[in-house]
C-alpha positions as CSV (number, residue, x, y, z in Angstrom):
1,X,3.6,15.4,32.7
2,X,7.3,14.3,32.7
3,X,10.1,16.5,31.4
4,X,10.7,13.9,28.6
5,X,7.0,14.0,27.6
6,X,7.1,17.8,27.5
7,X,10.2,17.8,25.3
8,X,8.7,15.2,23.0
9,X,5.4,17.2,22.6
10,X,7.4,20.4,22.0
11,X,9.5,18.7,19.4
12,X,6.5,17.2,17.6
13,X,4.7,20.6,17.6
14,X,7.6,22.4,16.1
15,X,8.3,19.8,13.5
16,X,4.7,19.4,12.4
17,X,4.3,23.2,12.0
18,X,7.4,23.2,9.7
19,X,6.1,20.3,7.6
20,X,2.4,21.2,7.2
21,X,0.6,19.6,4.3
22,X,0.8,21.8,1.2
23,X,-2.8,23.0,0.5
24,X,-4.2,25.8,-1.7
25,X,-7.3,27.6,-2.9
26,X,-7.8,26.4,-6.4
27,X,-8.2,28.8,-9.3
28,X,-11.3,28.5,-11.4
29,X,-11.3,25.4,-13.5
30,X,-13.9,23.5,-15.5
31,X,-16.2,21.2,-13.6
32,X,-14.8,17.8,-13.2
33,X,-16.4,14.9,-15.1
34,X,-19.2,13.1,-13.4
35,X,-18.8,9.4,-12.7
36,X,-20.3,7.2,-15.3
37,X,-20.3,3.4,-14.7
38,X,-17.3,1.8,-16.2
39,X,-15.5,5.1,-17.0
40,X,-12.1,5.7,-15.3
41,X,-11.5,9.2,-13.8
42,X,-7.9,10.2,-13.3
43,X,-5.9,13.3,-12.6
44,X,-8.0,16.4,-12.0
45,X,-11.3,14.6,-12.6
46,X,-10.4,12.2,-9.8
47,X,-9.2,14.6,-7.1
48,X,-11.2,17.8,-7.8
49,X,-14.0,16.9,-5.3
50,X,-11.7,16.1,-2.4
51,X,-12.6,18.5,0.4
52,X,-8.9,19.3,1.3
53,X,-7.1,20.1,-1.9
54,X,-3.5,18.8,-1.9
55,X,-1.2,21.1,-3.9
56,X,-0.2,19.2,-7.1
57,X,1.9,20.2,-10.1
58,X,4.7,21.7,-7.9
59,X,8.3,20.9,-8.7
60,X,9.3,17.8,-6.7
61,X,12.7,17.5,-5.0
62,X,15.4,16.0,-7.1
63,X,15.4,12.2,-6.8
64,X,18.4,10.9,-4.8
65,X,20.6,8.1,-5.9
66,X,18.8,5.5,-3.7
67,X,15.5,5.7,-5.7
68,X,16.5,2.9,-8.1
69,X,15.2,-0.5,-9.2
70,X,17.1,-3.4,-10.7
71,X,17.0,-4.1,-14.4
72,X,15.0,-7.2,-15.2
73,X,14.1,-9.7,-18.0
74,X,11.7,-8.1,-20.6
75,X,10.7,-11.6,-21.8
76,X,9.4,-12.6,-18.4
77,X,7.6,-9.3,-17.9
78,X,5.9,-9.8,-21.3
79,X,5.0,-13.4,-20.5
80,X,3.2,-12.4,-17.3
81,X,1.4,-9.5,-18.9
82,X,0.2,-11.8,-21.7
83,X,-1.1,-14.3,-19.2
84,X,-3.0,-11.7,-17.3
85,X,-4.6,-10.2,-20.4
86,X,-5.8,-13.6,-21.6
87,X,-7.6,-14.1,-18.2
88,X,-8.9,-10.5,-18.2
89,X,-7.1,-9.9,-14.9
90,X,-5.6,-6.7,-13.4
91,X,-2.6,-6.3,-11.1
92,X,-2.1,-3.4,-8.7
93,X,1.5,-3.4,-10.0
94,X,0.2,-2.0,-13.3
95,X,-2.8,0.0,-12.2
96,X,-1.0,1.8,-9.4
97,X,2.2,2.3,-11.6
98,X,4.4,0.5,-9.1
99,X,8.1,1.2,-9.8
100,X,9.0,-2.4,-8.8
101,X,6.9,-3.9,-11.6
102,X,9.8,-5.0,-13.8
103,X,11.7,-6.6,-10.9
104,X,8.7,-8.4,-9.4
105,X,7.4,-9.6,-12.8
106,X,10.8,-10.8,-13.8
107,X,10.9,-12.7,-10.4
108,X,7.7,-14.4,-11.4
109,X,5.5,-12.6,-8.8
110,X,2.5,-10.3,-9.2
111,X,-0.2,-8.8,-6.9
112,X,-3.6,-9.6,-8.4
113,X,-6.2,-6.8,-8.1
114,X,-9.7,-8.1,-8.0
115,X,-13.2,-6.5,-8.4
116,X,-12.2,-4.4,-11.4
117,X,-9.8,-1.5,-11.9
118,X,-12.1,1.4,-10.8
119,X,-12.0,2.5,-7.1
120,X,-14.8,4.2,-5.2
121,X,-12.3,6.3,-3.3
122,X,-10.2,9.3,-4.5
123,X,-6.9,9.1,-2.6
124,X,-4.6,11.7,-4.2
125,X,-1.4,9.6,-3.8
126,X,-2.8,6.6,-5.7
127,X,-2.8,6.0,-9.5
128,X,-5.8,3.6,-9.5
129,X,-8.7,5.3,-11.4
130,X,-11.8,6.5,-9.5
131,X,-15.4,6.2,-10.7
132,X,-18.5,4.0,-10.6
133,X,-17.3,0.4,-10.9
134,X,-18.8,-2.2,-13.1
135,X,-20.6,-5.2,-11.7
136,X,-18.4,-8.0,-10.3
137,X,-17.2,-10.6,-12.7
138,X,-18.4,-13.9,-11.4
139,X,-15.7,-15.7,-13.4
140,X,-12.9,-13.6,-11.9
141,X,-12.2,-16.0,-8.9
142,X,-11.8,-18.9,-11.2
143,X,-9.6,-16.9,-13.7
144,X,-7.4,-15.8,-10.8
145,X,-7.0,-19.3,-9.6
146,X,-6.1,-20.6,-13.0
147,X,-3.5,-17.9,-13.4
148,X,-1.9,-18.7,-10.1
149,X,-1.8,-22.3,-11.1
150,X,-0.5,-21.5,-14.6
151,X,2.4,-19.3,-13.2
152,X,3.2,-22.0,-10.7
153,X,3.1,-19.5,-7.8
154,X,3.9,-20.7,-4.3
155,X,2.9,-17.4,-2.7
156,X,0.1,-15.2,-4.1
157,X,-1.0,-11.7,-3.0
158,X,-4.6,-10.7,-3.7
159,X,-5.7,-7.1,-3.3
160,X,-8.6,-5.0,-4.6
161,X,-10.0,-1.6,-5.2
162,X,-12.4,-0.1,-2.6
163,X,-15.9,-1.2,-3.4
164,X,-18.1,1.0,-1.2
165,X,-21.0,0.1,-3.6
166,X,-21.1,-3.5,-2.3
167,X,-23.0,-4.5,0.9
168,X,-20.0,-6.6,2.1
169,X,-17.4,-4.4,0.6
170,X,-16.3,-7.3,-1.6
171,X,-15.4,-9.7,1.2
172,X,-17.3,-12.6,-0.3
173,X,-15.4,-12.1,-3.6
174,X,-12.1,-12.4,-1.6
175,X,-13.5,-15.6,-0.1
176,X,-14.4,-17.0,-3.5
177,X,-10.9,-16.2,-4.8
178,X,-9.3,-17.9,-1.8
179,X,-11.4,-21.0,-2.2
180,X,-10.9,-21.3,-6.0
181,X,-7.1,-20.7,-5.6
182,X,-6.7,-23.3,-2.9
183,X,-8.7,-25.9,-4.9
184,X,-6.2,-25.6,-7.9
185,X,-3.0,-24.7,-5.9
186,X,-3.3,-26.3,-2.4
187,X,0.3,-25.6,-1.6
188,X,0.2,-21.9,-2.5
189,X,0.2,-19.5,0.4
190,X,-2.3,-16.6,0.0
191,X,-2.0,-13.1,1.4
192,X,-4.9,-10.7,1.0
193,X,-4.4,-7.0,1.1
194,X,-7.9,-5.7,1.9
195,X,-9.7,-2.3,1.8
196,X,-11.0,-0.9,5.1
197,X,-14.5,-2.3,4.7
198,X,-15.7,0.9,6.4
199,X,-19.4,0.5,7.4
200,X,-19.2,-3.2,6.7
201,X,-16.5,-4.4,9.1
202,X,-18.5,-7.0,10.9
203,X,-19.9,-8.6,7.7
204,X,-16.4,-8.7,6.2
205,X,-14.8,-10.1,9.3
206,X,-17.4,-12.8,9.6
207,X,-16.7,-14.0,6.1
208,X,-12.9,-13.8,6.2
209,X,-12.7,-15.4,9.7
210,X,-14.4,-18.5,8.4
211,X,-12.4,-18.6,5.2
212,X,-9.0,-17.2,6.2
213,X,-6.0,-16.4,4.2
214,X,-2.4,-17.1,5.3
215,X,-1.8,-13.4,5.8
216,X,-4.3,-10.6,6.5
217,X,-2.9,-7.3,5.2
218,X,-4.5,-3.8,5.4
219,X,-2.6,-0.6,4.7
220,X,-3.0,2.3,7.0
221,X,-1.0,4.5,4.4
222,X,0.0,7.5,6.5
223,X,-0.1,9.2,10.0
224,X,-3.4,10.4,11.4
225,X,-2.7,14.1,11.0
226,X,-2.6,13.7,7.2
227,X,-5.7,11.5,6.8
228,X,-8.2,14.2,5.7
229,X,-5.9,15.3,2.9
230,X,-4.6,11.9,1.7
231,X,-7.2,9.3,2.7
232,X,-10.6,11.0,2.1
233,X,-13.4,8.6,3.1
234,X,-11.2,6.6,5.4
235,X,-10.6,6.7,9.2
236,X,-7.3,6.0,11.0
237,X,-8.8,4.4,14.1
238,X,-11.1,2.2,11.9
239,X,-8.1,0.8,10.1
240,X,-6.4,0.0,13.4
241,X,-9.6,-1.6,14.7
242,X,-9.9,-3.8,11.6
243,X,-6.5,-5.2,12.1
244,X,-6.9,-5.8,15.8
245,X,-10.4,-7.3,15.5
246,X,-9.2,-9.8,12.8
247,X,-6.3,-10.8,15.0
248,X,-8.6,-11.4,17.9
249,X,-10.8,-13.6,15.8
250,X,-7.9,-15.5,14.1
251,X,-4.8,-15.3,16.3
252,X,-3.3,-18.1,14.2
253,X,-3.2,-15.8,11.1
254,X,-0.4,-13.3,10.6
255,X,-1.6,-9.6,10.3
256,X,0.3,-7.1,8.2
257,X,0.2,-3.3,7.6
258,X,2.0,-0.9,5.3
259,X,2.4,2.9,5.0
260,X,4.3,5.5,3.1
261,X,6.7,8.2,4.1
262,X,7.5,11.4,2.3
263,X,4.0,12.9,2.4
264,X,4.8,15.5,5.1
265,X,4.9,13.4,8.2
266,X,7.6,13.7,10.9
267,X,9.9,11.0,12.2
268,X,8.3,11.3,15.6
269,X,4.9,10.7,14.1
270,X,6.2,7.5,12.4
271,X,7.4,6.2,15.8
272,X,3.9,6.9,17.2
273,X,2.3,5.1,14.3
274,X,4.5,2.1,14.8
275,X,3.5,2.1,18.5
276,X,-0.2,2.2,17.5
277,X,0.2,-0.8,15.1
278,X,2.1,-2.9,17.8
279,X,-0.7,-2.0,20.3
280,X,-3.2,-3.3,17.8
281,X,-1.4,-6.7,17.4
282,X,0.0,-6.3,13.9
283,X,2.8,-8.8,13.2
284,X,4.5,-7.5,10.0
285,X,5.1,-4.0,8.7
286,X,6.2,-2.4,5.4
287,X,7.4,1.2,5.1
288,X,8.2,2.7,1.7
289,X,8.9,6.0,0.0
290,X,6.0,7.8,-1.5
291,X,6.6,8.5,-5.2
292,X,4.1,10.7,-7.0
293,X,2.6,8.8,-10.1
294,X,2.1,12.1,-12.0
295,X,2.0,15.9,-11.5
296,X,-1.7,15.6,-10.9
297,X,-1.1,13.6,-7.7
298,X,0.0,14.8,-4.3
299,X,3.7,16.0,-4.5
300,X,6.6,14.3,-2.7
301,X,7.4,16.4,0.4
302,X,10.8,14.8,0.9
303,X,12.9,11.8,0.0
304,X,13.7,9.8,3.2
305,X,17.3,8.8,3.6
306,X,18.1,5.1,3.9
307,X,19.5,5.8,7.4
308,X,16.1,6.9,8.6
309,X,14.4,3.8,7.2
310,X,17.0,1.8,9.1
311,X,16.0,3.6,12.3
312,X,12.4,2.6,11.7
313,X,13.4,-1.0,11.3
314,X,15.5,-0.9,14.5
315,X,12.7,0.6,16.4
316,X,10.1,-1.9,15.0
317,X,12.3,-4.8,16.0
318,X,12.8,-3.3,19.5
319,X,9.0,-3.0,20.2
320,X,8.3,-6.6,19.0
321,X,7.1,-6.9,15.4
322,X,7.8,-10.3,13.9
323,X,9.1,-8.5,10.8
324,X,9.5,-4.9,9.6
325,X,10.7,-4.0,6.2
326,X,11.5,-0.3,5.6
327,X,13.3,1.1,2.6
328,X,12.9,3.5,-0.4
329,X,11.5,0.9,-2.8
330,X,9.6,-1.2,-0.3
331,X,5.9,-1.7,-1.0
332,X,3.2,-3.6,0.8
333,X,3.5,-6.7,-1.4
334,X,7.2,-6.3,-2.2
335,X,8.8,-9.8,-2.1
336,X,6.0,-10.6,0.3
337,X,7.0,-14.3,0.4
338,X,10.5,-13.4,1.6
339,X,9.1,-11.3,4.4
340,X,6.7,-13.9,5.4
341,X,9.5,-16.4,5.9
342,X,11.5,-14.0,8.0
343,X,14.2,-12.8,5.5
344,X,15.8,-9.4,6.1
345,X,14.7,-6.4,4.0
346,X,16.8,-6.0,0.8
347,X,19.2,-3.1,1.1
348,X,18.6,-0.1,-1.2
349,X,20.8,0.2,-4.3
350,X,23.3,3.0,-3.8
351,X,25.9,4.5,-6.1
352,X,29.5,4.2,-5.2
353,X,29.9,8.0,-5.6
354,X,27.1,8.7,-3.1
355,X,28.4,6.3,-0.6
356,X,31.9,7.8,-0.8
357,X,30.4,11.3,-0.3
358,X,28.7,10.1,2.9
359,X,31.9,8.4,4.1
360,X,30.4,5.0,4.0
361,X,33.1,3.3,1.8
362,X,36.4,2.2,3.0
363,X,39.8,2.9,1.4
């Protein structure tokens, strides 16, 4: 082993030990509610049965000045919400409590969440409810297409909850949404943000290879060391394989992947993750700051400085990604159309006082 490799392994070992996932032995609590079809489980009822308990309810670090979103038009936000409710549709923007919702809705964009608003997984970082989902709505593909047409969208992002109860993981439902949307809005580009289809990969890939989106997106969420705590029911290598196998089948379709920082990972682990994604033929990357939706969720380990996000973008460009967006408020579908067309990642909003304190403002 080279001296450089020994130094890198030593550095990773020391840093990982210092930033171990905060776990605990829970005190006696009432039994969590059992899943009943159609009933949403949140908070303690959602995460109580995760094998590795992530310490929640701890005091989070103080939010720095760069955790900010732009003010937006309340009228446009209200218009989009009204349109969604009329069509009985959900958005991940609302269900996952995305902090960018006002900005994106005011910009006339939304990420549609299909197959209901109840997920079969229990990820402690996510605000989407867990439980036993209802049956699929056969009218949802048409309603989604009508809403895309009604809003005049030129770029639509379609995501979903995990549906481990379905034989194809919901892949056919994605196909139906794509077909209906293209029938009504043939000039609208469609990005799908899919679950991992664990145990159903071949079936799902067969369907989505024949009826392809314009962008195939799947989030890997975090580094492999943190998977058992933060992605119960998922597998790091499986997610990598899903992206690689789809690209092998449809080399003409852009592949995309997103993950979070601030969960307890190290900078060296992020570089290794980026290496893995490039080795699995991913084209576009999004990296954003984890923000705990509530005190019942996994706590924020640290707030990553914008300079560190810039280092991730510099490294990603160096190793050959078509596009990498990394920033405090970046999310997987954040201005997805702009990233698709090759625009640069928007710079984080900083206060003048903070920039002066860091010596980043001139005289």
